[in-house]
TITORTOR-931315 format. One record per atom (N, C-alpha, C): residue in three letters; residue number from 1; x, y, z; atom name. Coordinates in Angstrom, 2 decimals, always signed. Layout:
code/pos/east/north/up/site
ALA/NUM/X/Y/Z/CA
...
% end
This chain:
code/pos/east/north/up/site
MET/1/+24.01/+6.59/+30.41/N
MET/1/+23.45/+5.28/+30.75/CA
MET/1/+23.97/+4.92/+29.45/C
ALA/2/+24.81/+3.90/+29.56/N
ALA/2/+25.17/+3.05/+28.78/CA
ALA/2/+24.25/+2.65/+26.82/C
ARG/3/+25.26/+2.44/+26.32/N
ARG/3/+24.65/+2.08/+25.17/CA
ARG/3/+23.34/+1.09/+25.25/C
ALA/4/+23.40/-0.26/+25.78/N
ALA/4/+22.93/-1.70/+25.27/CA
ALA/4/+21.24/-1.42/+25.99/C
GLU/5/+21.77/-0.26/+27.09/N
GLU/5/+20.46/+0.46/+28.00/CA
GLU/5/+20.02/+0.95/+27.29/C
ASP/6/+19.73/+1.76/+25.20/N
ASP/6/+19.45/+2.77/+25.21/CA
ASP/6/+19.17/+2.51/+23.90/C
ASN/7/+17.35/+2.35/+23.88/N
ASN/7/+17.43/+1.14/+21.84/CA
ASN/7/+17.65/+2.20/+21.39/C
SER/8/+17.07/+3.99/+20.99/N
SER/8/+16.34/+4.82/+20.63/CA
SER/8/+17.60/+4.19/+19.61/C
PHE/9/+18.90/+3.88/+19.21/N
PHE/9/+19.00/+3.64/+18.05/CA
PHE/9/+17.82/+2.47/+16.89/C
LEU/10/+17.55/+1.98/+17.86/N
LEU/10/+16.36/+1.42/+17.72/CA
LEU/10/+15.60/+1.97/+16.14/C
GLY/11/+14.89/+2.63/+16.70/N
GLY/11/+14.13/+3.80/+15.53/CA
GLY/11/+12.59/+3.79/+16.86/C
SER/12/+11.80/+4.82/+15.70/N
SER/12/+10.53/+4.52/+16.49/CA
SER/12/+9.48/+4.15/+15.03/C
GLY/13/+8.04/+3.94/+14.93/N
GLY/13/+7.76/+4.55/+14.05/CA
GLY/13/+6.31/+4.00/+14.33/C
MET/14/+5.14/+4.60/+12.98/N
MET/14/+3.99/+4.36/+13.41/CA
MET/14/+3.77/+2.43/+13.74/C
LYS/15/+3.43/+2.21/+14.85/N
LYS/15/+2.33/+0.73/+14.76/CA
LYS/15/+2.26/-0.16/+14.13/C
PHE/16/+2.70/-1.88/+13.64/N
PHE/16/+2.09/-2.12/+12.53/CA
PHE/16/+1.25/-3.41/+12.72/C
PRO/17/+0.42/-2.94/+12.55/N
PRO/17/-0.81/-2.89/+11.86/CA
PRO/17/-1.37/-2.31/+12.27/C
PRO/18/-1.76/-0.38/+11.19/N
PRO/18/-1.73/+0.62/+12.28/CA
PRO/18/-3.04/+0.91/+13.42/C
GLN/19/-2.65/+1.70/+14.55/N
GLN/19/-3.90/+1.75/+15.70/CA
GLN/19/-3.73/+3.51/+15.75/C
ALA/20/-4.63/+3.59/+16.12/N
ALA/20/-4.82/+4.89/+16.75/CA
ALA/20/-4.30/+5.19/+18.61/C
ASN/21/-4.29/+5.76/+19.17/N
ASN/21/-3.67/+6.12/+20.22/CA
ASN/21/-5.14/+6.80/+21.46/C
LYS/22/-5.94/+5.94/+22.20/N
LYS/22/-7.34/+5.71/+22.33/CA
LYS/22/-7.29/+7.55/+23.05/C
ALA/23/-5.78/+7.76/+24.03/N
ALA/23/-5.75/+8.61/+24.93/CA
ALA/23/-6.08/+9.81/+23.78/C
THR/24/-4.69/+9.78/+22.70/N
THR/24/-4.98/+10.79/+21.55/CA
THR/24/-5.37/+10.70/+20.98/C
GLY/25/-6.13/+10.30/+20.26/N
GLY/25/-6.44/+9.80/+18.55/CA
GLY/25/-5.50/+10.33/+18.10/C
ARG/26/-4.34/+10.31/+18.35/N
ARG/26/-2.79/+9.91/+16.95/CA
ARG/26/-2.76/+8.17/+16.95/C
PHE/27/-2.12/+8.04/+15.32/N
PHE/27/-1.52/+6.81/+15.66/CA
PHE/27/-0.76/+6.32/+16.86/C
ALA/28/-0.29/+5.72/+17.23/N
ALA/28/+0.61/+4.65/+17.49/CA
ALA/28/+1.53/+4.20/+17.25/C
VAL/29/+2.81/+4.02/+17.81/N
VAL/29/+3.61/+4.16/+17.59/CA
VAL/29/+4.69/+3.27/+17.91/C
SER/30/+5.93/+2.37/+17.96/N
SER/30/+6.26/+1.45/+18.37/CA
SER/30/+8.08/+1.95/+18.34/C
SER/31/+8.38/+1.16/+18.96/N
SER/31/+9.87/+1.51/+19.27/CA
SER/31/+11.00/+0.46/+19.59/C
GLY/32/+11.93/+0.74/+19.10/N
GLY/32/+13.01/-0.72/+20.43/CA
GLY/32/+12.34/-2.00/+19.55/C
ALA/33/+12.84/-3.09/+20.15/N
ALA/33/+12.75/-4.26/+19.73/CA
ALA/33/+11.50/-4.46/+18.79/C
GLN/34/+9.73/-3.75/+19.53/N
GLN/34/+8.45/-4.07/+19.00/CA
GLN/34/+8.98/-3.71/+17.49/C
SER/35/+9.98/-2.76/+17.20/N
SER/35/+9.20/-1.89/+15.82/CA
SER/35/+10.64/-2.43/+15.09/C
VAL/36/+11.37/-4.06/+15.52/N
VAL/36/+12.19/-4.82/+14.84/CA
VAL/36/+11.35/-5.73/+14.45/C
LYS/37/+10.44/-5.63/+15.08/N
LYS/37/+9.24/-7.64/+15.01/CA
LYS/37/+8.29/-7.05/+14.15/C
GLU/38/+8.57/-5.87/+13.77/N
GLU/38/+6.58/-5.53/+13.06/CA
GLU/38/+7.66/-5.40/+12.14/C
SER/39/+8.54/-4.78/+11.80/N
SER/39/+9.30/-4.80/+10.70/CA
SER/39/+9.31/-5.68/+9.56/C
VAL/40/+10.10/-6.93/+10.75/N
VAL/40/+10.20/-8.45/+9.78/CA
VAL/40/+9.30/-8.83/+9.47/C
TYR/41/+7.74/-8.68/+10.16/N
TYR/41/+6.33/-8.78/+10.19/CA
TYR/41/+6.06/-7.83/+8.55/C
LEU/42/+6.44/-6.93/+8.16/N
LEU/42/+6.37/-5.77/+7.49/CA
LEU/42/+6.55/-7.09/+6.09/C
ILE/43/+7.52/-6.50/+5.90/N
ILE/43/+8.59/-7.24/+5.31/CA
ILE/43/+8.31/-8.82/+4.61/C
LEU/44/+7.76/-9.33/+5.00/N
LEU/44/+7.52/-11.03/+4.92/CA
LEU/44/+6.18/-11.12/+4.39/C
MET/45/+4.34/-9.76/+4.99/N
MET/45/+3.38/-9.24/+3.91/CA
MET/45/+3.18/-8.46/+3.37/C
THR/46/+4.54/-7.81/+3.41/N
THR/46/+4.48/-7.06/+1.43/CA
THR/46/+5.03/-7.61/+0.18/C
SER/47/+4.53/-7.58/-0.51/N
SER/47/+4.82/-8.59/-1.91/CA
SER/47/+6.15/-7.37/-3.13/C
VAL/48/+6.56/-8.34/-3.25/N
VAL/48/+7.60/-7.02/-4.47/CA
VAL/48/+7.55/-6.32/-4.81/C
GLY/49/+6.98/-5.45/-5.38/N
GLY/49/+6.61/-4.79/-6.50/CA
GLY/49/+4.81/-3.66/-5.54/C
GLU/50/+4.97/-4.51/-4.30/N
GLU/50/+3.33/-3.34/-4.15/CA
GLU/50/+3.44/-2.23/-3.11/C
ARG/51/+4.52/-2.07/-3.77/N
ARG/51/+5.64/-0.47/-3.02/CA
ARG/51/+6.10/+0.41/-4.11/C
ARG/52/+5.13/+1.28/-4.34/N
ARG/52/+6.02/+1.68/-5.82/CA
ARG/52/+6.88/+2.83/-5.48/C
LEU/53/+7.32/+2.85/-4.65/N
LEU/53/+8.44/+3.76/-4.16/CA
LEU/53/+9.81/+3.42/-3.66/C
LEU/54/+8.71/+1.81/-3.47/N
LEU/54/+10.53/+1.31/-3.31/CA
LEU/54/+10.26/-0.60/-3.92/C
PRO/55/+10.09/+0.07/-4.80/N
PRO/55/+10.41/-2.04/-5.92/CA
PRO/55/+10.59/-2.22/-5.36/C
GLU/56/+11.75/-2.79/-4.03/N
GLU/56/+12.62/-4.21/-3.65/CA
GLU/56/+11.93/-4.04/-2.19/C
PHE/57/+11.96/-3.60/-1.93/N
PHE/57/+10.72/-4.35/-0.89/CA
PHE/57/+9.83/-4.92/-0.62/C
GLY/58/+9.78/-6.24/+0.06/N
GLY/58/+8.88/-7.22/+0.40/CA
GLY/58/+9.25/-8.64/+0.15/C
SER/59/+8.69/-9.65/+0.20/N
SER/59/+9.07/-10.76/-0.42/CA
SER/59/+8.76/-11.27/-1.04/C
SER/60/+8.60/-12.38/-1.67/N
SER/60/+8.04/-13.43/-3.11/CA
SER/60/+6.79/-15.07/-2.61/C
LEU/61/+7.17/-14.17/-0.86/N
LEU/61/+5.90/-14.98/-0.14/CA
LEU/61/+4.52/-15.98/-1.18/C
ALA/62/+4.53/-15.49/-1.29/N
ALA/62/+3.36/-15.34/-2.08/CA
ALA/62/+3.10/-16.47/-3.11/C
ARG/63/+4.84/-16.45/-3.78/N
ARG/63/+4.72/-17.82/-5.43/CA
ARG/63/+4.67/-18.90/-4.36/C
TYR/64/+4.85/-19.09/-3.26/N
TYR/64/+4.95/-20.56/-2.77/CA
TYR/64/+3.27/-21.32/-1.64/C
ALA/65/+2.91/-20.31/-2.01/N
ALA/65/+1.46/-20.10/-1.90/CA
ALA/65/+0.61/-21.40/-2.45/C
PHE/66/+0.55/-22.02/-3.35/N
PHE/66/+0.35/-23.07/-4.60/CA
PHE/66/+1.20/-24.43/-4.13/C
MET/67/+2.24/-24.49/-3.63/N
MET/67/+3.83/-25.19/-4.25/CA
MET/67/+3.30/-26.35/-2.70/C
ASP/68/+3.38/-27.87/-3.50/N
ASP/68/+3.33/-28.64/-2.43/CA
ASP/68/+4.77/-28.19/-1.69/C
MET/69/+4.45/-28.03/+0.04/N
MET/69/+5.05/-28.29/+0.51/CA
MET/69/+5.97/-30.16/+0.93/C
THR/70/+6.13/-29.92/-0.07/N
THR/70/+7.61/-30.57/+0.32/CA
THR/70/+9.15/-30.92/+0.93/C
LEU/71/+9.47/-31.31/+1.22/N
LEU/71/+11.68/-31.35/+1.88/CA
LEU/71/+12.26/-30.12/+0.80/C
THR/72/+12.56/-30.03/-0.35/N
THR/72/+12.85/-29.16/-1.41/CA
THR/72/+11.95/-28.24/-1.12/C
ASN/73/+10.46/-28.09/-1.25/N
ASN/73/+10.48/-26.60/-1.10/CA
ASN/73/+9.88/-25.86/-0.06/C
LEU/74/+10.47/-26.80/+1.11/N
LEU/74/+10.00/-25.96/+2.40/CA
LEU/74/+11.93/-25.56/+2.38/C
SER/75/+12.86/-25.59/+2.70/N
SER/75/+14.00/-25.84/+2.40/CA
SER/75/+14.04/-24.93/+1.29/C
MET/76/+13.65/-23.99/+0.52/N
MET/76/+13.53/-22.75/-0.54/CA
MET/76/+12.94/-21.80/+0.37/C
LEU/77/+11.36/-21.93/+1.23/N
LEU/77/+10.78/-21.60/+1.64/CA
LEU/77/+11.67/-20.97/+2.75/C
ARG/78/+12.69/-21.41/+4.00/N
ARG/78/+13.76/-21.18/+4.89/CA
ARG/78/+14.75/-20.08/+4.19/C
ASN/79/+15.42/-20.83/+2.90/N
ASN/79/+16.41/-20.19/+2.62/CA
ASN/79/+15.88/-18.13/+1.82/C
ASP/80/+15.38/-18.73/+0.87/N
ASP/80/+14.16/-17.19/+0.78/CA
ASP/80/+13.95/-15.96/+2.09/C
VAL/81/+13.09/-16.61/+3.12/N
VAL/81/+12.88/-16.06/+4.14/CA
VAL/81/+14.25/-15.63/+4.82/C
MET/82/+14.99/-15.66/+4.68/N
MET/82/+16.06/-16.40/+5.94/CA
MET/82/+17.15/-14.54/+5.12/C
ASP/83/+17.55/-15.17/+3.78/N
ASP/83/+18.07/-14.37/+2.88/CA
ASP/83/+17.20/-12.74/+2.63/C
ILE/84/+15.51/-12.25/+2.62/N
ILE/84/+15.01/-11.44/+2.69/CA
ILE/84/+15.21/-10.70/+3.07/C
ILE/85/+14.86/-11.33/+4.72/N
ILE/85/+15.01/-10.79/+6.32/CA
ILE/85/+16.51/-9.99/+6.32/C
LEU/86/+17.12/-10.76/+5.67/N
LEU/86/+18.74/-9.78/+6.35/CA
LEU/86/+18.89/-9.11/+5.45/C
SER/87/+18.18/-9.53/+3.97/N
SER/87/+19.16/-7.85/+3.03/CA
SER/87/+17.77/-6.61/+3.15/C
GLN/88/+17.18/-7.01/+3.88/N
GLN/88/+16.67/-6.17/+4.16/CA
GLN/88/+16.01/-5.85/+5.36/C
GLU/89/+16.29/-5.89/+6.30/N
GLU/89/+16.21/-5.37/+7.58/CA
GLU/89/+17.83/-5.27/+8.47/C
SER/90/+18.20/-4.36/+8.09/N
SER/90/+19.34/-4.02/+8.37/CA
SER/90/+20.18/-4.42/+10.90/C
ARG/91/+18.79/-4.25/+11.18/N
ARG/91/+18.94/-3.87/+12.55/CA
ARG/91/+18.76/-5.19/+12.84/C
ILE/92/+19.88/-6.21/+12.49/N
ILE/92/+19.61/-7.62/+13.02/CA
ILE/92/+20.58/-8.60/+12.61/C
SER/93/+20.79/-9.06/+12.60/N
SER/93/+21.64/-10.51/+12.04/CA
SER/93/+21.54/-12.34/+12.77/C
ASP/94/+22.29/-12.98/+12.26/N
ASP/94/+22.39/-14.45/+13.09/CA
ASP/94/+20.75/-14.47/+12.80/C
VAL/95/+20.08/-15.01/+11.39/N
VAL/95/+18.36/-14.91/+11.43/CA
VAL/95/+18.92/-16.29/+11.19/C
GLU/96/+17.32/-17.54/+11.68/N
GLU/96/+17.62/-18.75/+11.58/CA
GLU/96/+15.63/-18.88/+11.83/C
VAL/97/+16.54/-19.70/+10.36/N
VAL/97/+14.20/-19.61/+10.08/CA
VAL/97/+13.94/-21.27/+10.11/C
ALA/98/+13.51/-21.83/+10.69/N
ALA/98/+12.23/-23.58/+10.83/CA
ALA/98/+11.05/-22.90/+9.72/C
ALA/99/+10.44/-23.99/+9.34/N
ALA/99/+8.94/-23.93/+8.75/CA
ALA/99/+8.34/-25.31/+8.87/C
ASP/100/+7.58/-25.54/+9.14/N
ASP/100/+6.97/-26.98/+9.92/CA
ASP/100/+5.81/-26.80/+9.22/C
ALA/101/+5.53/-27.28/+8.11/N
ALA/101/+4.38/-27.48/+7.25/CA
ALA/101/+3.54/-28.86/+7.92/C
GLU/102/+4.05/-29.34/+8.61/N
GLU/102/+3.31/-30.47/+9.26/CA
GLU/102/+2.22/-30.65/+10.20/C
SER/103/+2.02/-29.43/+11.19/N
SER/103/+1.27/-29.77/+11.87/CA
SER/103/+0.07/-28.74/+11.94/C
ARG/104/-0.10/-28.73/+11.09/N
ARG/104/-1.88/-27.80/+10.73/CA
ARG/104/-1.93/-27.78/+8.51/C
ASP/105/-3.24/-28.43/+8.88/N
ASP/105/-2.84/-28.42/+7.24/CA
ASP/105/-3.16/-27.54/+6.66/C
ASP/106/-2.99/-26.92/+5.58/N
ASP/106/-2.38/-25.53/+4.65/CA
ASP/106/-2.03/-24.16/+5.44/C
CYS/107/-0.99/-25.45/+5.57/N
CYS/107/-0.34/-23.97/+7.03/CA
CYS/107/+0.57/-23.87/+7.10/C
VAL/108/+1.85/-23.56/+6.69/N
VAL/108/+2.51/-23.82/+7.12/CA
VAL/108/+3.51/-22.54/+8.57/C
VAL/109/+3.92/-22.62/+9.49/N
VAL/109/+4.65/-22.30/+10.10/CA
VAL/109/+5.46/-21.85/+10.55/C
ILE/110/+6.06/-20.53/+10.15/N
ILE/110/+7.84/-20.35/+9.69/CA
ILE/110/+7.72/-19.56/+11.31/C
SER/111/+8.86/-19.28/+11.76/N
SER/111/+9.74/-20.13/+13.42/CA
SER/111/+10.94/-18.77/+12.37/C
ILE/112/+11.31/-18.21/+13.42/N
ILE/112/+11.92/-16.89/+13.06/CA
ILE/112/+12.93/-17.14/+14.07/C
ALA/113/+13.69/-17.12/+14.08/N
ALA/113/+15.33/-15.92/+15.06/CA
ALA/113/+15.46/-15.73/+15.01/C
TYR/114/+16.18/-14.36/+15.23/N
TYR/114/+17.12/-13.56/+15.19/CA
TYR/114/+17.50/-12.18/+16.90/C
ARG/115/+18.78/-12.37/+16.14/N
ARG/115/+19.30/-10.98/+17.27/CA
ARG/115/+19.80/-10.01/+16.80/C
ILE/116/+18.98/-9.28/+17.56/N
ILE/116/+19.56/-7.32/+17.41/CA
ILE/116/+20.27/-7.46/+17.82/C
ALA/117/+21.38/-6.34/+16.25/N
ALA/117/+22.71/-6.54/+16.46/CA
ALA/117/+23.77/-5.45/+17.31/C
GLU/118/+22.47/-4.87/+17.50/N
GLU/118/+23.46/-3.52/+18.00/CA
GLU/118/+23.35/-3.73/+20.20/C
THR/119/+22.23/-4.52/+20.19/N
THR/119/+22.14/-5.75/+21.73/CA
THR/119/+23.14/-6.75/+21.92/C
ASN/120/+22.75/-6.71/+20.81/N
ASN/120/+23.17/-8.92/+20.74/CA
ASN/120/+21.51/-9.42/+22.41/C
ALA/121/+20.01/-8.52/+22.18/N
ALA/121/+18.66/-9.54/+22.44/CA
ALA/121/+18.66/-9.82/+21.30/C
VAL/122/+18.43/-11.42/+22.08/N
VAL/122/+17.43/-12.06/+20.28/CA
VAL/122/+16.24/-12.73/+20.66/C
ASP/123/+15.73/-12.62/+19.55/N
ASP/123/+13.96/-12.68/+19.61/CA
ASP/123/+13.21/-13.67/+18.46/C
ASN/124/+12.61/-13.46/+18.76/N
ASN/124/+12.02/-14.50/+17.62/CA
ASN/124/+10.40/-14.06/+17.37/C
LEU/125/+9.75/-14.85/+16.09/N
LEU/125/+8.06/-14.30/+15.68/CA
LEU/125/+8.21/-15.67/+14.92/C
VAL/126/+7.14/-15.54/+15.38/N
VAL/126/+5.96/-16.69/+14.68/CA
VAL/126/+4.88/-16.45/+13.71/C
PHE/127/+5.51/-16.93/+11.98/N
PHE/127/+4.38/-15.98/+12.00/CA
PHE/127/+3.89/-17.57/+10.43/C
PRO/128/+2.67/-17.23/+11.08/N
PRO/128/+1.76/-18.36/+10.25/CA
PRO/128/+1.97/-18.01/+8.23/C
PHE/129/+1.99/-18.67/+7.94/N
PHE/129/+2.32/-18.36/+5.95/CA
PHE/129/+1.49/-20.02/+5.52/C
TYR/130/-0.33/-19.25/+5.45/N
TYR/130/-1.67/-20.38/+4.12/CA
TYR/130/-1.23/-20.09/+3.24/C
LEU/131/-1.63/-21.80/+3.21/N
LEU/131/-1.57/-21.97/+1.91/CA
LEU/131/-3.22/-22.64/+1.58/C
LYS/132/-2.84/-22.05/+0.26/N
LYS/132/-4.02/-22.94/-0.46/CA
LYS/132/-4.73/-23.78/-1.38/C
SER/133/-5.48/-24.25/+0.06/N
SER/133/-5.84/-25.63/-0.47/CA
SER/133/-6.41/-26.51/-1.32/C
THR/134/-6.47/-27.60/-1.97/N
THR/134/-6.56/-27.94/-3.64/CA
THR/134/-7.63/-27.82/-4.10/C
SER/135/-8.37/-27.80/-3.00/N
SER/135/-10.51/-27.88/-2.94/CA
SER/135/-10.97/-26.51/-2.82/C
GLU/136/-9.92/-25.28/-2.66/N
GLU/136/-10.31/-24.65/-3.14/CA
GLU/136/-9.97/-23.95/-4.31/C
GLU/137/-9.14/-24.38/-4.68/N
GLU/137/-8.70/-24.09/-6.30/CA
GLU/137/-9.93/-24.49/-7.02/C
ALA/138/-9.88/-25.55/-7.07/N
ALA/138/-11.23/-25.94/-7.89/CA
ALA/138/-12.25/-25.70/-7.69/C
ASP/139/-12.33/-24.53/-7.03/N
ASP/139/-13.66/-23.66/-6.87/CA
ASP/139/-13.99/-22.88/-7.12/C
VAL/140/-12.91/-22.41/-7.60/N
VAL/140/-12.25/-20.45/-7.93/CA
VAL/140/-13.03/-20.82/-9.80/C
% end
């Protein structure tokens, strides 16, 4: 079997979010490209310092939650997401990030396209990043 067809090098692990396999009662696992996609999502959802044994793991996206999404801040957000993913997920390359704050109120839609390094397969992930609105801030 050719290496390009064998995705075992991409690894497998517990599915995120955690789920039980209904047939076996064990934790469900993901592998291949799905494992890579879940890893990228997990990196973005985890705040740096949240994991005690991996203090550098995760992102600092939470700092953007109360910012106005100006072109400058959107550009900084795109660059941060690209740098975070490239530094923490070694199975991918050629990351392209687009951020759109215009399509929905209180949400920045982050579109991430990447290439799985070993197979050259292109994949993507759409990550909705919800912002706290100013009216909710006043209520707190």
